[in-house]
Short mmCIF file of the C-alpha atoms (twelve columns), coordinates in Angstrom:
data_MODEL
# 
_entry.id   MODEL 
# 
loop_
_atom_site.group_PDB 
_atom_site.id 
_atom_site.type_symbol 
_atom_site.label_atom_id 
_atom_site.label_alt_id 
_atom_site.label_comp_id 
_atom_site.label_asym_id 
_atom_site.label_seq_id 
_atom_site.Cartn_x 
_atom_site.Cartn_y 
_atom_site.Cartn_z 
_atom_site.pdbx_PDB_model_num 
ATOM 1  C CA . UNK A 1  -0.841 -16.292 7.277   1 
ATOM 2  C CA . UNK A 2  -4.363 -14.733 8.566   1 
ATOM 3  C CA . UNK A 3  -4.676 -11.938 6.074   1 
ATOM 4  C CA . UNK A 4  -7.582 -13.049 4.347   1 
ATOM 5  C CA . UNK A 5  -9.088 -9.923  2.391   1 
ATOM 6  C CA . UNK A 6  -8.080 -7.075  4.825   1 
ATOM 7  C CA . UNK A 7  -4.982 -6.157  2.671   1 
ATOM 8  C CA . UNK A 8  -7.003 -5.961  -0.201  1 
ATOM 9  C CA . UNK A 9  -9.446 -3.589  1.352   1 
ATOM 10 C CA . UNK A 10 -6.587 -1.555  2.679   1 
ATOM 11 C CA . UNK A 11 -4.528 -1.289  -0.278  1 
ATOM 12 C CA . UNK A 12 -8.402 -0.378  -2.113  1 
ATOM 13 C CA . UNK A 13 -8.833 2.317   0.479   1 
ATOM 14 C CA . UNK A 14 -5.643 3.731   -0.139  1 
ATOM 15 C CA . UNK A 15 -6.061 3.935   -3.797  1 
ATOM 16 C CA . UNK A 16 -9.433 5.523   -3.147  1 
ATOM 17 C CA . UNK A 17 -8.442 7.969   -0.874  1 
ATOM 18 C CA . UNK A 18 -5.436 8.778   -3.231  1 
ATOM 19 C CA . UNK A 19 -7.218 8.721   -6.166  1 
ATOM 20 C CA . UNK A 20 -9.954 11.227  -4.829  1 
ATOM 21 C CA . UNK A 21 -7.199 13.719  -3.441  1 
ATOM 22 C CA . UNK A 22 -5.544 14.010  -6.673  1 
ATOM 23 C CA . UNK A 23 -8.395 14.643  -8.431  1 
ATOM 24 C CA . UNK A 24 -9.251 17.491  -5.903  1 
ATOM 25 C CA . UNK A 25 -5.759 18.603  -5.988  1 
ATOM 26 C CA . UNK A 26 -5.633 18.728  -9.845  1 
ATOM 27 C CA . UNK A 27 -8.772 20.851  -10.300 1 
ATOM 28 C CA . UNK A 28 -7.880 23.239  -7.328  1 
ATOM 29 C CA . UNK A 29 -4.457 23.887  -9.851  1 
ATOM 30 C CA . UNK A 30 -2.140 22.022  -7.720  1 
ATOM 31 C CA . UNK A 31 -0.577 19.557  -9.981  1 
ATOM 32 C CA . UNK A 32 2.520  19.474  -8.166  1 
ATOM 33 C CA . UNK A 33 0.960  18.680  -4.992  1 
ATOM 34 C CA . UNK A 34 -1.462 16.364  -6.471  1 
ATOM 35 C CA . UNK A 35 1.545  14.479  -7.869  1 
ATOM 36 C CA . UNK A 36 3.381  14.081  -4.235  1 
ATOM 37 C CA . UNK A 37 0.117  12.660  -2.571  1 
ATOM 38 C CA . UNK A 38 -0.039 9.961   -5.643  1 
ATOM 39 C CA . UNK A 39 3.471  9.270   -4.855  1 
ATOM 40 C CA . UNK A 40 3.564  9.312   -0.966  1 
ATOM 41 C CA . UNK A 41 0.292  6.689   -1.460  1 
ATOM 42 C CA . UNK A 42 2.622  4.553   -3.433  1 
ATOM 43 C CA . UNK A 43 5.488  4.534   -1.408  1 
ATOM 44 C CA . UNK A 44 2.979  3.667   1.579   1 
ATOM 45 C CA . UNK A 45 1.488  0.966   -0.312  1 
ATOM 46 C CA . UNK A 46 4.739  0.092   -1.251  1 
ATOM 47 C CA . UNK A 47 6.240  -0.146  2.393   1 
ATOM 48 C CA . UNK A 48 2.740  -2.470  3.485   1 
ATOM 49 C CA . UNK A 49 3.385  -5.033  0.769   1 
ATOM 50 C CA . UNK A 50 7.205  -5.363  1.569   1 
ATOM 51 C CA . UNK A 51 6.046  -5.754  5.294   1 
ATOM 52 C CA . UNK A 52 3.531  -8.733  4.036   1 
ATOM 53 C CA . UNK A 53 6.462  -10.352 2.084   1 
ATOM 54 C CA . UNK A 54 8.612  -10.356 4.581   1 
ATOM 55 C CA . UNK A 55 5.827  -12.399 6.931   1 
ATOM 56 C CA . UNK A 56 5.586  -14.921 4.340   1 
ATOM 57 C CA . UNK A 57 9.353  -15.447 3.752   1 
ATOM 58 C CA . UNK A 58 9.640  -15.981 7.430   1 
ATOM 59 C CA . UNK A 59 7.134  -18.353 7.452   1 
ATOM 60 C CA . UNK A 60 8.508  -20.324 4.878   1 
ATOM 61 C CA . UNK A 61 11.757 -20.072 6.488   1 
ATOM 62 C CA . UNK A 62 10.105 -21.385 9.771   1 
ATOM 63 C CA . UNK A 63 8.411  -24.379 7.312   1 
ATOM 64 C CA . UNK A 64 11.572 -25.638 5.608   1 
ATOM 65 C CA . UNK A 65 14.003 -24.979 8.393   1 
ATOM 66 C CA . UNK A 66 11.926 -26.566 11.234  1 
ATOM 67 C CA . UNK A 67 12.499 -23.145 13.827  1 
# 
């Protein structure tokens, strides 16, 4: 697949950035925006993982169907 550890570092990087933004916004009294930032970060990571799972299934399909 060729992802190595890059995928884990990308997800961890997004998590760290979202956590920092969430903390800063909560300290500034903007809890509603902090929750939106967390939700958007989660959705971005979810799309990344969905893309990697799609690639995995495509590889599995090519192995078992000999395409």
